[in-house]
N, C-alpha and C positions, 0 to 999 in steps of 0.2 A: 573358695575359688569359684568365681562365677561360671567359667567355662565348664568346670567339672559338674556343677549342679545342673546346668542346662543339658549336658550330654547324658547324665544319669536320668534326667526327666524324660528325654526323648527315648532312651533305651527301654525304660520301664513302661512307657505309655502303651496302653492297649485299647482296642475298640470298645471294650466293655467299660473302660473308665470314662468314656465320653457321655456327658449328659445329652438328653434328647435334643435340647435347643441348640447345642453345639453341632450335633450331627446335621440338624436341619439347616443351620446357617452355613455349614460347609458345603452342602449341596447347592445352596443358593449362590455361593461363591463360584462353584464350578459352572453353573448355568450362566451367570453374568460374564464370566471369563470367556466361555465359548461364544456367547453372543458378540463380545468385543472382537474376538479373533475372526469370526466368520464375517462380521460386518466390515472388517477392514479389507476384505477380498478385492473390491473394485479399485482400491487406491493404487496408483501407479507404483509408489514406493514398495508396497506389499508385493506386487508382481515382480519388482526388481529383486527383492530379497528371495522370493520363492525360486526365481530363475537362477540366482547366484548359488543357492544351496544345491539345487538340482545339478547345476553344471559341475559342482565339486565332486559329485558322485558319492562315494563313501558307502558304508554298510547299509544293508536293508533291514533296519531295526525298528524305527519309530516313524510315525506319520507326520507329515507337514499338513497340519489341520486345514481342511477346506480344499486343499489341492489334491489330496489323495495319494501322493507318492510317498515312498519311505526313504529315509536316509539314516545316518547314525543318530543315536539318542542325543548326543551333544549338539549336533547341527540342527536336529528337530527342535530342541529346546531353544536354540538361538532364534530360529525362524518364528516359532510360535510365541516367543517372548516379544519379538519385534512387533508382530501382528497385534498383540494385546495392548500395546502402547499407542498404536497409530491413531485411533479415533479419540484418544484422551477421554475415554468413557469407562475406564477401569475402576475397580474398587479401591478403597484406601482407608487410612485412619487419620483422624485429625491431630491427635497428640503426637503421633510419630511422623506425620507428613510423608508417609510412604505408601506405596501401592503394592501390596503383597501378591495379588494374583499375577502380576506381570512377570514375576520371577518364580514364585513357588509352584504355580500350576504348570507352566511349560516344562520345568525341570522334572516335576513329579510325574506328570502324565507320560512324558517321553520314556522314562525308565520303567514305569509301571507297565507300559505297553510292551516294551522290550522283554520284560520278564514274565508277562502274563499273570500279574498278581491280581488278587481278588479285590472287589470293591471295598471290603472292610480294611484290608491292608492299605489300600490307596487313601481312604478317608482318614485313617489314623495318621499316616505320613503327612497328609495335607494339613491337618490340624496342628501337628507338631511344627511344621514349617511356618504356618501363620503365627503360632505362639511365639516362636523365636524371633522372626523378623520384626513383629510389632514391638517386642520388648527391646530389641537392640535399637530400633528407630526411636522409641520413646526415651531411651537413655541419652540421646543426643539432642539437647535443646536447640531449637531453631536459631536463637540469638547467638549461640556459641558454636554453631556448625555452619560455616559460611563457605560458599564456593563449590559445593559438590551436591549431588542428588542422593539422598539416603536410600532410595529404592534399590539401587544397585549394590551399595555396600552392605546394608542389612539383609537384603534379599539373597545375595550370593552366600553369605555365611549360613543363613537359615536353610537355603535350598540344599546345601551340602548335607545338612542333617536330615532333611526330608527325604532326600535320595538315599542317604545312608540307612534310614529306617526301612525303606523298601528293600535295600540290599541285605537287611538282617544283621547289620553290624552291631557289635557290643559297645558299651559305654566308652571303653578305651579307644576303639576305632572311631567312634563318633567324635571324641576329643580331637583325634587326628584330622577328621573331616574339617572341623572348625579351624584348626591351625593351618591346614593347607589352603582352605578357602580364603583365610585372612591374608595369606601370602600372595595369592594369584588373583584376587578379586579386582574388578574394575572400580576405579574412583572416577565416576562420570562427572565432568565439570559442568557447572551451570552455564558456562560460556556457550555450550551447544544447545541450550534450552530455547534459544531464539534463532529462527531462520534456518538452522541446520536440520536437514531431513534425516540425519543419522540419529537424532534425538531418541526415537523409539528403541534404538538398539541398547539403551541402558537396561531394559528388561531382558532382552535376549542374551546379551553378553554376560550378565549376572547369572542367568539361568544356566548358561553353558559352563561358566566357571564353577557353579555349584555341583553340576553333574561331574565335571572333571575331578574336582576335589574329592568327592565321594568314591569315585572309581579308583583314584590313586590311593586313597586310604584302604580300600578293599584289597588292593594289590600289596599293601604292606608299607607304604610310605608313611612317614610320621610328620607331624607339625607341632608347633608350640602348643602346650596345654594351657597357656596363659594368654592366648591371642587376643582376648577381649580387653583385659585390663593391663597386661604386660607387667614389666618390672621397672617402674620409673626410678631415676630419671633417664637412665641410658637406654633401656629397652622399653619402648612404648607399645602398648596394646593398640589394636585398631581403633578402639573408642577414643583413646587419647590422641591418636594421629589425626583424626578427622574432627575432633571437638576439643575446645579449650577447657571446658568444665563438664565432662560427662557425668550424668547422674547414674552411677553404676548400680545402685540399689534397685533401679527400675528393671534390671535384667532378670531378677529372680523374685521380686516382690509378688507374693500370691501365686507363685508358679505351681501349677497342678491343682489349684483351687479355684482360681478365677481365669477364665479363658478369654483372651483378648480378641478372638475372632468375633465375639459378640459386639465389639466396638466398631467393627468394620461398616463403613457406609457404602452405598452404591450411588452411582451418578445418574440423575435424570437427564442431564445435559452433557454433550460431548465437549467439554471444555475444562480448563484448569479449575480444580475445586475451589480455589481462592475467589473465583468470580461468581460462584453459584448464588450467593445471597443477593448480589446486585442483579443478576439475571432474573431471578424469581421476582424480585420487587418490581423491576421494569416490566416484565411480562404481565404481572398482576395489574399494574397501573394502566397499561395499554389496553388490556382486555376489559377491565372494569369500567373504563371511561371512554372506550371506543376512540382512542387517540390515533389520528392519522399521522404518519411520519412527516408529511409535508407541513404540518402545523407546528412541529417541534422547533423551538428556539434554542433550547439548551437541555442537556441531561447532566445534572450535577450529582456526583457520587461521593459520599463520605464513607470510608471503610477503615478497617484496621491496617496498620502500617505495612505489614507483610504483603497484603493484597495490593495495596496502592503502589508499593515500590516495584513489585514484580510484574504487575499486569496493567497498571494505570497509565503509564506514560508511553505506551506502545501504540502508535498510530500507523496502521499498515498502509502501504501504497498499492497501486494496481498490480504490481508484480510480486507482491508478498506471497509466501506459500502458506499451506494450511497450518504449519507449526506456529508461524507468526500469529496467525489469527486465533488459534486455540488459547494463546496466552495474552491476548489483547482485549482488555475490557472495553475500550472504545469500539472496536469492531464487533464484539459480541453483542453489546447493547444496541448498536445500530441495526444489526441483523434482527434481533428480537423485536425492536420497535417497528421495524419494517415488515417482517414476515410473520410475527406473532408466534414464533416457534424457533427452536434451535435443534437441528438434526445434522447428521453427517453431510447431507447434501448442501448445507450452507457453507461448506468449505470448498466447493467446486470453483474452478477458475472464473467462470462467468459471474459468480456471486461476489468473489473477492474483488474483481476488477470493475464491478458496477459503479458508475459515477455517483449514483444516488446514495449508495451505501458508504462510499468514501466520504461524501460530503456530510452525511449524518454522523459518521464516526468522529469527525472533527468538532462536532458540537458536544461531545462527551468530555466532561472535565472530572478527573478523579483526584481526590486528596485524602490524606490520612487524618484520622480523628483520634485524639488522645483517649477519650472515654471509650470509644469502640476498640481501640488497641488494648486497653487495659483488661478486657475480658477474654482476649484471645490467648491460648487456643481452646479454652473451655467453650467459647462461642466464636462464631465467625460472622460478625454482623456487617451489614451494609445499609446505608440510608440513601435512597434515591429520590431526587426531586426533579420532576419534569416540568419545564417552563414552556408554555405555548406562546405563540405570537398573540399579542393582545394582552399578555400578562397573566393568564389563567395558570395556576400552579397546582400540581398534584404531587403528593409525597407519601412514601411508604418505607418502613424499616423492617428488615428481616434479620433476626438475631441468630438463627440457626438454619442452615440450608436444608432443602428437601432431601428426604431419604437418609437423613442422619438417624441413627438408631434411637436417639432421644425423642425424635418427632414421629418415629414409626415409618415403615416402608410399605406403602400401599401395594398389596399383592397384585392387584389388577394392572397397575401402572408398571410395576417391576416386570411382570410377565410380558406386557406389551412391548417393552424395550427389547427383551430377548427375542421375541417373535419377529420384530421389525429388523433387527440386526442380522439374525440368522437367515432371514429371508433373502439376503444377498447371495446365498449359496444353496440353501435347501428349500424344497417345497414345503407348504404348510403341513402336509401329511407327515413329511419326514421330521419336521420340527416337533410335531406332537410326539413322535416316537422318541426323539432325543430327550424331550422333556420327561417322558415317562421313565426312560432309562435312568435319568438323573434322580428322579423320585425314588427309584428302587436300587440305588447304587450299592447299598450294603448287601444286596442279594446277588450281585454279579460275581460269577466265578472268575471272570477275567475282565479287566478294565478295557481290553481291546474291543469289547462289544460296543462300548461307548464311542471310542475313537472311530470305529468302522461306520457308525451311523452318521457321523459328522461330515463324511466325505462322499456319500453316495449321490448328493445332489449336483456335484460338479459335472 
């Protein structure tokens, strides 16, 4: 039974089991997550969510990060999960096509703060959540999992176990967490991945469902103990519901021996990860050859089919919103070619509506390539050709995007991202303090110390 093995793994996991590199990576995931949440503070939709949660009132349990007020742990999980997705700068895994931090961390931090648990308990629960969500996502091959976003499905299931771990539940109760989460989790449709500003809620709603499932299990409610694989053909597990041919062995392969959190990438650019190889190639060409946007005749992109299909044919208009642009390769490359950077400010209204950006985006042509498709998801390649007026041509191919674990994650660049995003809320001095608290997480008597530091700059 896959569910039973996973529940037993989570129940037995202790901080002492975790290798040093896993502990270090988990701290980096916390830091990157907090940067994404704090960096989303100025966005109008973040303010709307913060106000909506505050207007609901509810218990004084857990902090809405960056804003400094408290609400119930489940509503804090929703808000902080929404914030994590807003900038499209969150962490992820390539094989699973999921974003663990958007669900696991808002759920885990909210309940950890409510219960004043130690840094060691928190880190252990975090690693357990990442391990489970990455494995569930990896068991659902992209070609066989169509129409929904795996972050919410895999994340809600895993968050229930992460929270259950903090609550001190035993393996039987953790099995119930999974069963309940599989019954109440959101199946976020891809139809909302374009244009809809509700899109970031896929992280928040899944985090909230994970918290609720664990609290229900703690109360004594039960759920299916076969929720992942079910009892076909009449009773389908969640993996069979959302995927035609799930690879169920991925759920437990190497469990307890190989930690998938080490496979997590961080994003150097706030955009859909499928676009990053093309962004990097374009930026390298523009900088190396001092290409002026006015001289560009065409930007031709060949990439793997998934990237081409989901991001290639989207040409934003002057009234498009930031969600449209985060998933539009033509817009992203137009901005990169023009501004020689891609940061959250490139999604402001004046940039999206800029006639020069709109015109340049129309010169971007994206197509899928069979050879490049054949190496995905092991690699995420893109070949960019920039043609200038007069016929001069520049070309570059990137096989694996920046900050993929296989390529290494430059420490200085990674920290610069955190400082830049957190600077939307905190002073530099306060950011240094948060950074130090994260470095010493295992020494914290209460995770509330970390949460407290993130809100003093407001």
